[in-house]
C-alpha positions as CSV (number, residue, x, y, z in Angstrom):
1,M,-25.7,32.6,-6.6
2,T,-24.2,32.5,-3.2
3,R,-27.6,32.9,-1.6
4,Q,-28.9,29.8,-3.5
5,E,-25.8,27.8,-2.5
6,L,-25.9,28.3,1.2
7,P,-28.8,26.0,1.9
8,N,-27.2,23.2,0.0
9,L,-23.9,23.7,1.9
10,T,-25.5,23.7,5.3
11,R,-28.4,21.1,5.1
12,N,-26.8,18.5,2.8
13,F,-23.2,18.7,4.1
14,L,-22.1,20.8,7.1
15,D,-25.2,20.1,9.3
16,K,-24.5,16.3,8.8
17,G,-20.8,16.8,9.7
18,I,-19.7,16.1,6.0
19,P,-16.8,18.2,4.7
20,V,-17.3,19.5,1.2
21,P,-15.2,21.3,-1.5
22,I,-16.5,24.7,-2.4
23,G,-15.4,26.9,-5.3
24,L,-14.6,30.5,-4.6
25,I,-15.4,32.8,-7.6
26,F,-13.0,35.6,-8.3
27,D,-15.4,37.8,-10.2
28,E,-18.2,37.7,-12.8
29,D,-15.7,37.9,-15.8
30,I,-15.0,34.5,-17.4
31,L,-11.7,35.5,-18.5
32,N,-10.6,35.6,-14.8
33,I,-11.6,32.1,-14.0
34,S,-8.1,31.1,-13.4
35,E,-8.1,33.5,-10.5
36,S,-10.8,31.4,-8.8
37,H,-9.9,29.1,-5.9
38,Q,-11.1,25.9,-4.2
39,V,-11.2,25.3,-0.5
40,V,-12.8,22.6,1.8
41,A,-15.6,23.7,4.2
42,Y,-16.0,21.7,7.3
43,G,-18.2,23.9,9.6
44,Y,-20.0,27.0,10.2
45,S,-21.5,29.3,12.8
46,M,-24.2,31.9,12.8
47,N,-24.4,35.3,14.5
48,G,-27.6,37.0,13.6
49,T,-27.5,37.1,9.8
50,T,-23.7,36.9,9.7
51,M,-22.3,33.5,8.7
52,T,-18.8,32.3,9.4
53,I,-17.6,29.1,7.4
54,N,-14.7,27.1,8.7
55,I,-12.4,26.2,5.8
56,Y,-9.2,24.4,5.0
57,D,-7.1,26.5,2.4
58,N,-4.2,24.5,0.8
59,R,-2.5,27.8,0.2
60,I,-2.0,28.3,4.0
61,H,-0.9,25.1,5.7
62,D,-1.5,24.4,9.3
63,T,-3.6,27.6,9.7
64,E,-7.4,27.8,10.6
65,C,-9.1,29.9,8.1
66,V,-12.7,31.1,7.6
67,L,-15.0,32.7,5.2
68,R,-17.1,35.7,6.5
69,I,-20.6,36.5,4.9
70,P,-22.0,39.6,6.5
71,D,-25.5,39.1,5.6
72,I,-26.8,35.7,4.2
73,S,-30.0,37.3,2.9
74,N,-27.8,39.5,0.6
75,P,-24.3,38.0,0.6
76,G,-22.5,40.4,-1.6
77,E,-18.6,40.1,-1.2
78,I,-17.1,37.1,0.7
79,R,-14.1,37.8,2.9
80,A,-11.5,35.2,3.9
81,F,-9.4,35.5,7.1
82,A,-6.8,33.5,9.1
83,V,-7.6,32.9,12.8
84,D,-5.2,33.5,15.6
85,P,-5.2,30.1,17.4
86,S,-4.6,31.7,20.9
87,T,-7.2,34.6,20.7
88,G,-9.6,33.5,17.9
89,E,-9.0,36.9,16.3
90,M,-9.5,37.2,12.5
91,L,-6.4,38.3,10.7
92,P,-5.5,39.0,7.1
93,L,-4.4,36.1,5.1
94,P,-0.5,35.8,5.0
95,N,1.6,36.1,1.9
96,N,-0.7,38.4,0.1
97,N,-3.3,35.7,-0.7
98,N,-6.4,37.1,-2.2
99,D,-9.2,37.4,0.5
100,K,-12.1,38.7,-1.5
101,W,-14.5,36.7,-3.4
102,A,-17.6,37.4,-5.5
103,G,-19.3,34.3,-4.5
104,L,-19.2,30.5,-3.9
105,L,-20.4,27.1,-5.4
106,V,-20.8,24.0,-3.5
107,E,-19.1,21.1,-5.4
108,D,-21.6,18.5,-4.4
109,G,-20.5,15.9,-7.0
110,Y,-17.3,15.2,-5.0
111,R,-16.8,11.7,-3.4
112,P,-14.0,10.9,-1.1
113,Q,-11.4,8.3,-2.1
114,W,-8.8,6.4,-0.2
115,P,-5.3,7.1,-1.4
116,S,-3.6,4.1,-3.0
117,Y,0.0,4.9,-1.8
118,G,1.1,3.3,-5.1
119,P,4.1,5.6,-5.6
120,D,5.1,5.1,-1.8
121,I,5.1,1.4,-1.4
122,S,7.9,0.1,-3.6
123,I,10.2,-2.9,-4.0
124,A,13.2,-3.0,-1.7
125,S,14.3,-6.5,-2.6
126,P,13.2,-8.0,-6.0
127,Q,11.2,-11.2,-6.2
128,S,13.1,-14.4,-5.5
129,L,11.6,-17.7,-6.7
130,Q,12.0,-21.2,-5.3
131,L,10.8,-23.7,-7.9
132,S,10.6,-27.5,-7.8
133,G,11.6,-28.3,-11.5
134,P,14.9,-29.4,-12.9
135,I,17.2,-27.4,-15.1
136,V,16.6,-28.4,-18.7
137,T,17.9,-27.2,-22.1
138,A,15.2,-25.8,-24.2
139,P,14.9,-23.6,-27.4
140,V,14.0,-19.9,-26.8
141,S,12.9,-17.6,-29.4
142,V,14.4,-14.1,-29.0
143,S,12.2,-11.8,-31.0
144,A,13.1,-8.3,-29.5
145,G,16.2,-6.0,-29.4
146,P,19.5,-6.5,-27.5
147,T,17.9,-5.6,-24.1
148,A,15.2,-8.2,-24.3
149,A,17.6,-10.7,-25.6
150,K,19.9,-10.2,-22.6
151,K,17.1,-10.6,-20.2
152,A,15.6,-13.7,-22.0
153,S,18.6,-15.9,-22.4
154,R,22.3,-16.5,-21.5
155,P,24.2,-17.5,-24.8
156,R,26.9,-20.1,-24.5
157,P,30.5,-19.0,-25.0
158,G,31.1,-18.4,-28.7
159,A,27.5,-18.2,-29.5
160,P,26.5,-15.4,-32.0
161,G,24.9,-12.3,-30.6
162,A,21.0,-12.2,-30.4
163,R,19.2,-11.1,-33.4
164,V,15.5,-10.5,-34.1
165,N,13.6,-14.0,-34.2
166,Q,16.7,-15.8,-33.4
167,I,16.2,-19.3,-31.6
168,V,18.8,-20.1,-29.1
169,M,19.2,-23.1,-26.8
170,V,19.5,-22.0,-23.2
171,A,19.4,-23.6,-19.7
172,Q,16.0,-23.1,-18.4
173,Q,14.4,-23.9,-15.0
174,Q,10.8,-25.1,-15.0
175,Q,8.1,-25.5,-12.3
176,A,6.2,-28.7,-12.0
177,M,2.5,-28.2,-12.3
178,G,0.7,-28.7,-8.9
179,D,4.0,-28.4,-7.0
180,L,4.9,-25.8,-4.3
181,L,6.2,-22.4,-5.6
182,V,7.7,-19.9,-3.1
183,D,8.0,-16.2,-4.0
184,T,9.8,-13.8,-1.6
185,Y,10.3,-10.1,-1.9
186,S,10.4,-7.0,0.5
187,V,8.9,-3.6,0.1
188,Q,9.7,-0.2,1.6
189,N,7.6,2.9,2.2
190,Y,9.6,5.6,0.3
191,G,7.0,8.3,1.1
192,E,6.8,11.0,3.8
193,F,3.7,9.7,5.4
194,P,2.5,6.3,6.9
195,A,1.1,4.0,4.0
196,H,-1.9,1.8,4.6
197,Y,-2.5,-1.6,3.2
198,S,-4.7,-4.7,3.8
199,S,-2.3,-7.4,2.5
200,L,0.8,-7.9,0.5
201,G,0.9,-10.7,-2.1
202,I,1.3,-11.5,-5.8
203,E,-0.8,-11.3,-8.9
204,I,-0.5,-14.5,-11.1
205,D,-1.2,-14.0,-14.8
206,A,-1.7,-17.2,-16.5
207,P,-1.0,-18.3,-20.1
208,D,-4.7,-18.0,-21.0
209,G,-5.0,-14.4,-19.7
210,S,-6.7,-15.3,-16.5
211,Q,-5.6,-13.9,-13.1
212,S,-5.5,-15.3,-9.5
213,F,-4.0,-13.9,-6.4
214,A,-2.0,-15.2,-3.5
215,P,-2.9,-15.0,-0.7
216,P,-6.6,-15.1,-1.6
217,P,-9.0,-12.3,-0.7
218,A,-9.5,-12.0,3.0
219,P,-11.5,-9.5,5.3
220,P,-9.9,-6.2,5.1
221,T,-7.5,-5.1,7.8
222,D,-5.7,-1.7,8.1
223,N,-1.9,-2.4,8.3
224,E,0.5,0.5,8.4
225,L,4.0,0.9,7.0
226,A,5.9,3.8,8.5
227,P,8.0,6.0,6.3
228,G,11.3,4.3,5.7
229,D,10.2,0.9,7.1
230,T,10.8,-2.3,5.2
231,I,8.8,-5.5,5.4
232,G,9.7,-8.9,3.9
233,V,7.0,-11.1,2.3
234,T,7.0,-14.7,1.6
235,I,4.1,-16.2,-0.5
236,N,3.7,-19.9,-0.6
237,V,1.6,-21.2,-3.4
238,A,0.8,-24.8,-2.5
239,S,-0.2,-25.9,-5.9
240,F,1.1,-23.7,-8.6
241,G,-0.4,-23.8,-12.1
242,S,-3.1,-26.0,-13.5
243,A,-2.1,-25.6,-17.2
244,P,1.3,-25.6,-18.9
245,G,2.8,-22.4,-20.2
246,N,4.5,-19.2,-18.9
247,Y,3.1,-17.3,-15.9
248,A,3.9,-13.8,-14.8
249,L,4.1,-13.2,-11.1
250,I,3.5,-9.4,-10.1
251,A,4.1,-8.1,-6.6
252,G,1.4,-5.9,-5.3
253,Y,-1.0,-5.3,-2.4
254,N,-4.6,-4.8,-1.5
255,S,-5.5,-1.3,-0.3
256,V,-7.7,-0.4,2.5
257,G,-11.0,0.8,1.3
258,I,-13.5,3.1,3.0
259,N,-16.6,1.3,4.3
260,G,-15.7,-1.9,2.6
261,S,-13.0,-3.8,0.8
262,G,-10.2,-2.0,-1.1
263,A,-8.7,-2.6,-4.4
264,W,-5.6,-4.5,-5.8
265,F,-2.6,-2.4,-6.8
266,R,0.4,-3.6,-8.7
267,I,3.8,-2.4,-7.3
268,L,5.7,-0.6,-10.1
269,Y,8.4,-3.2,-10.8
270,P,9.0,-5.7,-13.6
271,P,7.4,-9.0,-12.9
272,A,9.0,-12.3,-12.4
273,S,8.2,-15.1,-14.9
274,V,8.1,-18.8,-14.7
275,S,7.3,-21.8,-17.1
276,A,5.0,-24.6,-15.6
277,S,5.2,-28.0,-17.3
278,P,3.2,-31.2,-16.9
279,Q,6.2,-33.2,-18.0
280,I,8.3,-32.7,-14.9
281,S,7.8,-35.3,-12.2
282,S,7.0,-33.8,-8.9
283,S,9.8,-34.6,-6.5
284,K,10.0,-32.9,-3.1
285,G,13.6,-33.8,-2.4
286,Q,14.9,-32.3,-5.7
287,S,17.0,-29.2,-5.4
288,R,15.1,-26.0,-5.8
289,G,16.3,-23.0,-8.0
290,A,16.4,-19.4,-6.7
291,S,16.6,-16.3,-8.7
292,K,19.6,-14.2,-9.3
293,N,17.8,-11.3,-7.8
294,G,17.8,-12.6,-4.4
295,G,15.4,-11.0,-1.8
296,E,14.6,-11.4,1.7
297,G,11.3,-12.8,3.0
298,Q,9.7,-13.0,6.3
299,G,6.3,-13.6,7.5
300,S,4.8,-16.4,5.7
301,R,1.7,-15.7,3.5
302,H,-0.3,-18.8,2.0
303,G,-2.0,-18.8,-1.5
304,D,-5.0,-20.9,-2.6
305,E,-5.3,-23.2,-5.7
306,L,-4.4,-21.2,-8.8
307,R,-6.1,-21.2,-12.1
308,P,-4.4,-21.2,-15.5
309,P,-2.8,-19.3,-17.9
310,H,-0.1,-15.8,-20.1
311,R,3.4,-15.4,-21.4
312,H,7.1,-14.9,-20.7
313,P,10.1,-17.3,-21.1
314,R,12.0,-18.5,-18.1
315,C,15.9,-18.9,-17.9
316,L,18.4,-20.5,-15.6
317,E,18.3,-17.5,-13.3
318,I,14.8,-16.1,-12.6
319,T,15.0,-12.5,-13.6
320,S,12.4,-9.9,-13.8
321,V,11.0,-9.3,-17.3
322,P,9.6,-5.9,-18.1
323,R,6.0,-5.9,-19.4
324,H,5.1,-4.0,-22.6
């Protein structure tokens, strides 16, 4: 097995400078498959018929390790060693890690993927919306339990408690279709390592299920957010909404891809929601509403013309509504 795998390992990967995972087989007994292990090979050297393969072993951090094959024509048992960085001497693996293997397999189906950093880049200050519409009184149907009712409406004093399918009159702020909408929030890198992103922005889910993004897609750049650092984002959508209805605004970022554009990732936080209406006259001098959540924004970002339509009611204070 090992003798057949070695030409694939060297010619297709290591000779081309391509690291590749290899599986180390514990023995020929299938019942012991859980004792097998995986490492990453990144180089090799030959001394006669003896082959030394440079590997990264995740059991032994920050230590150079090698596999030693005494005779590539008749591999037999493969031994693993740690390497002394000062002398180059091969030493036994620390912590009683297994260092004897019956064979190896090249995992040539592996393809590298850029990490998304999704769990690391998280909201520091929730979305805050500046809208152009007036505050109006409108009926809102509350069709969920007490938690959703609390998020969806603010009852007047003396009003009965929210029940399933109850319709209540609430103060609601709307956005005039085609007017400027400003969304600000901030994110922090809560991880241990620098997080990479191409751009921060918002996904806009329209009433008809379509999606658009602000800012619009642009040539990828590699921006870095150091551990613990916070950055404020301001998204200016010059002409918001081309159809009436409720829009969901989801904070997110474009990742940095390998050899090309990355992908859009939503930040794990409840989206903001706003209702767009054609019945509101656009008035630039009108007072603008801001969300209860607050939030700090810096560094202006610009969005393109958005396409329509999704769901979500909007109230006097723009709050974040969980998606189900």
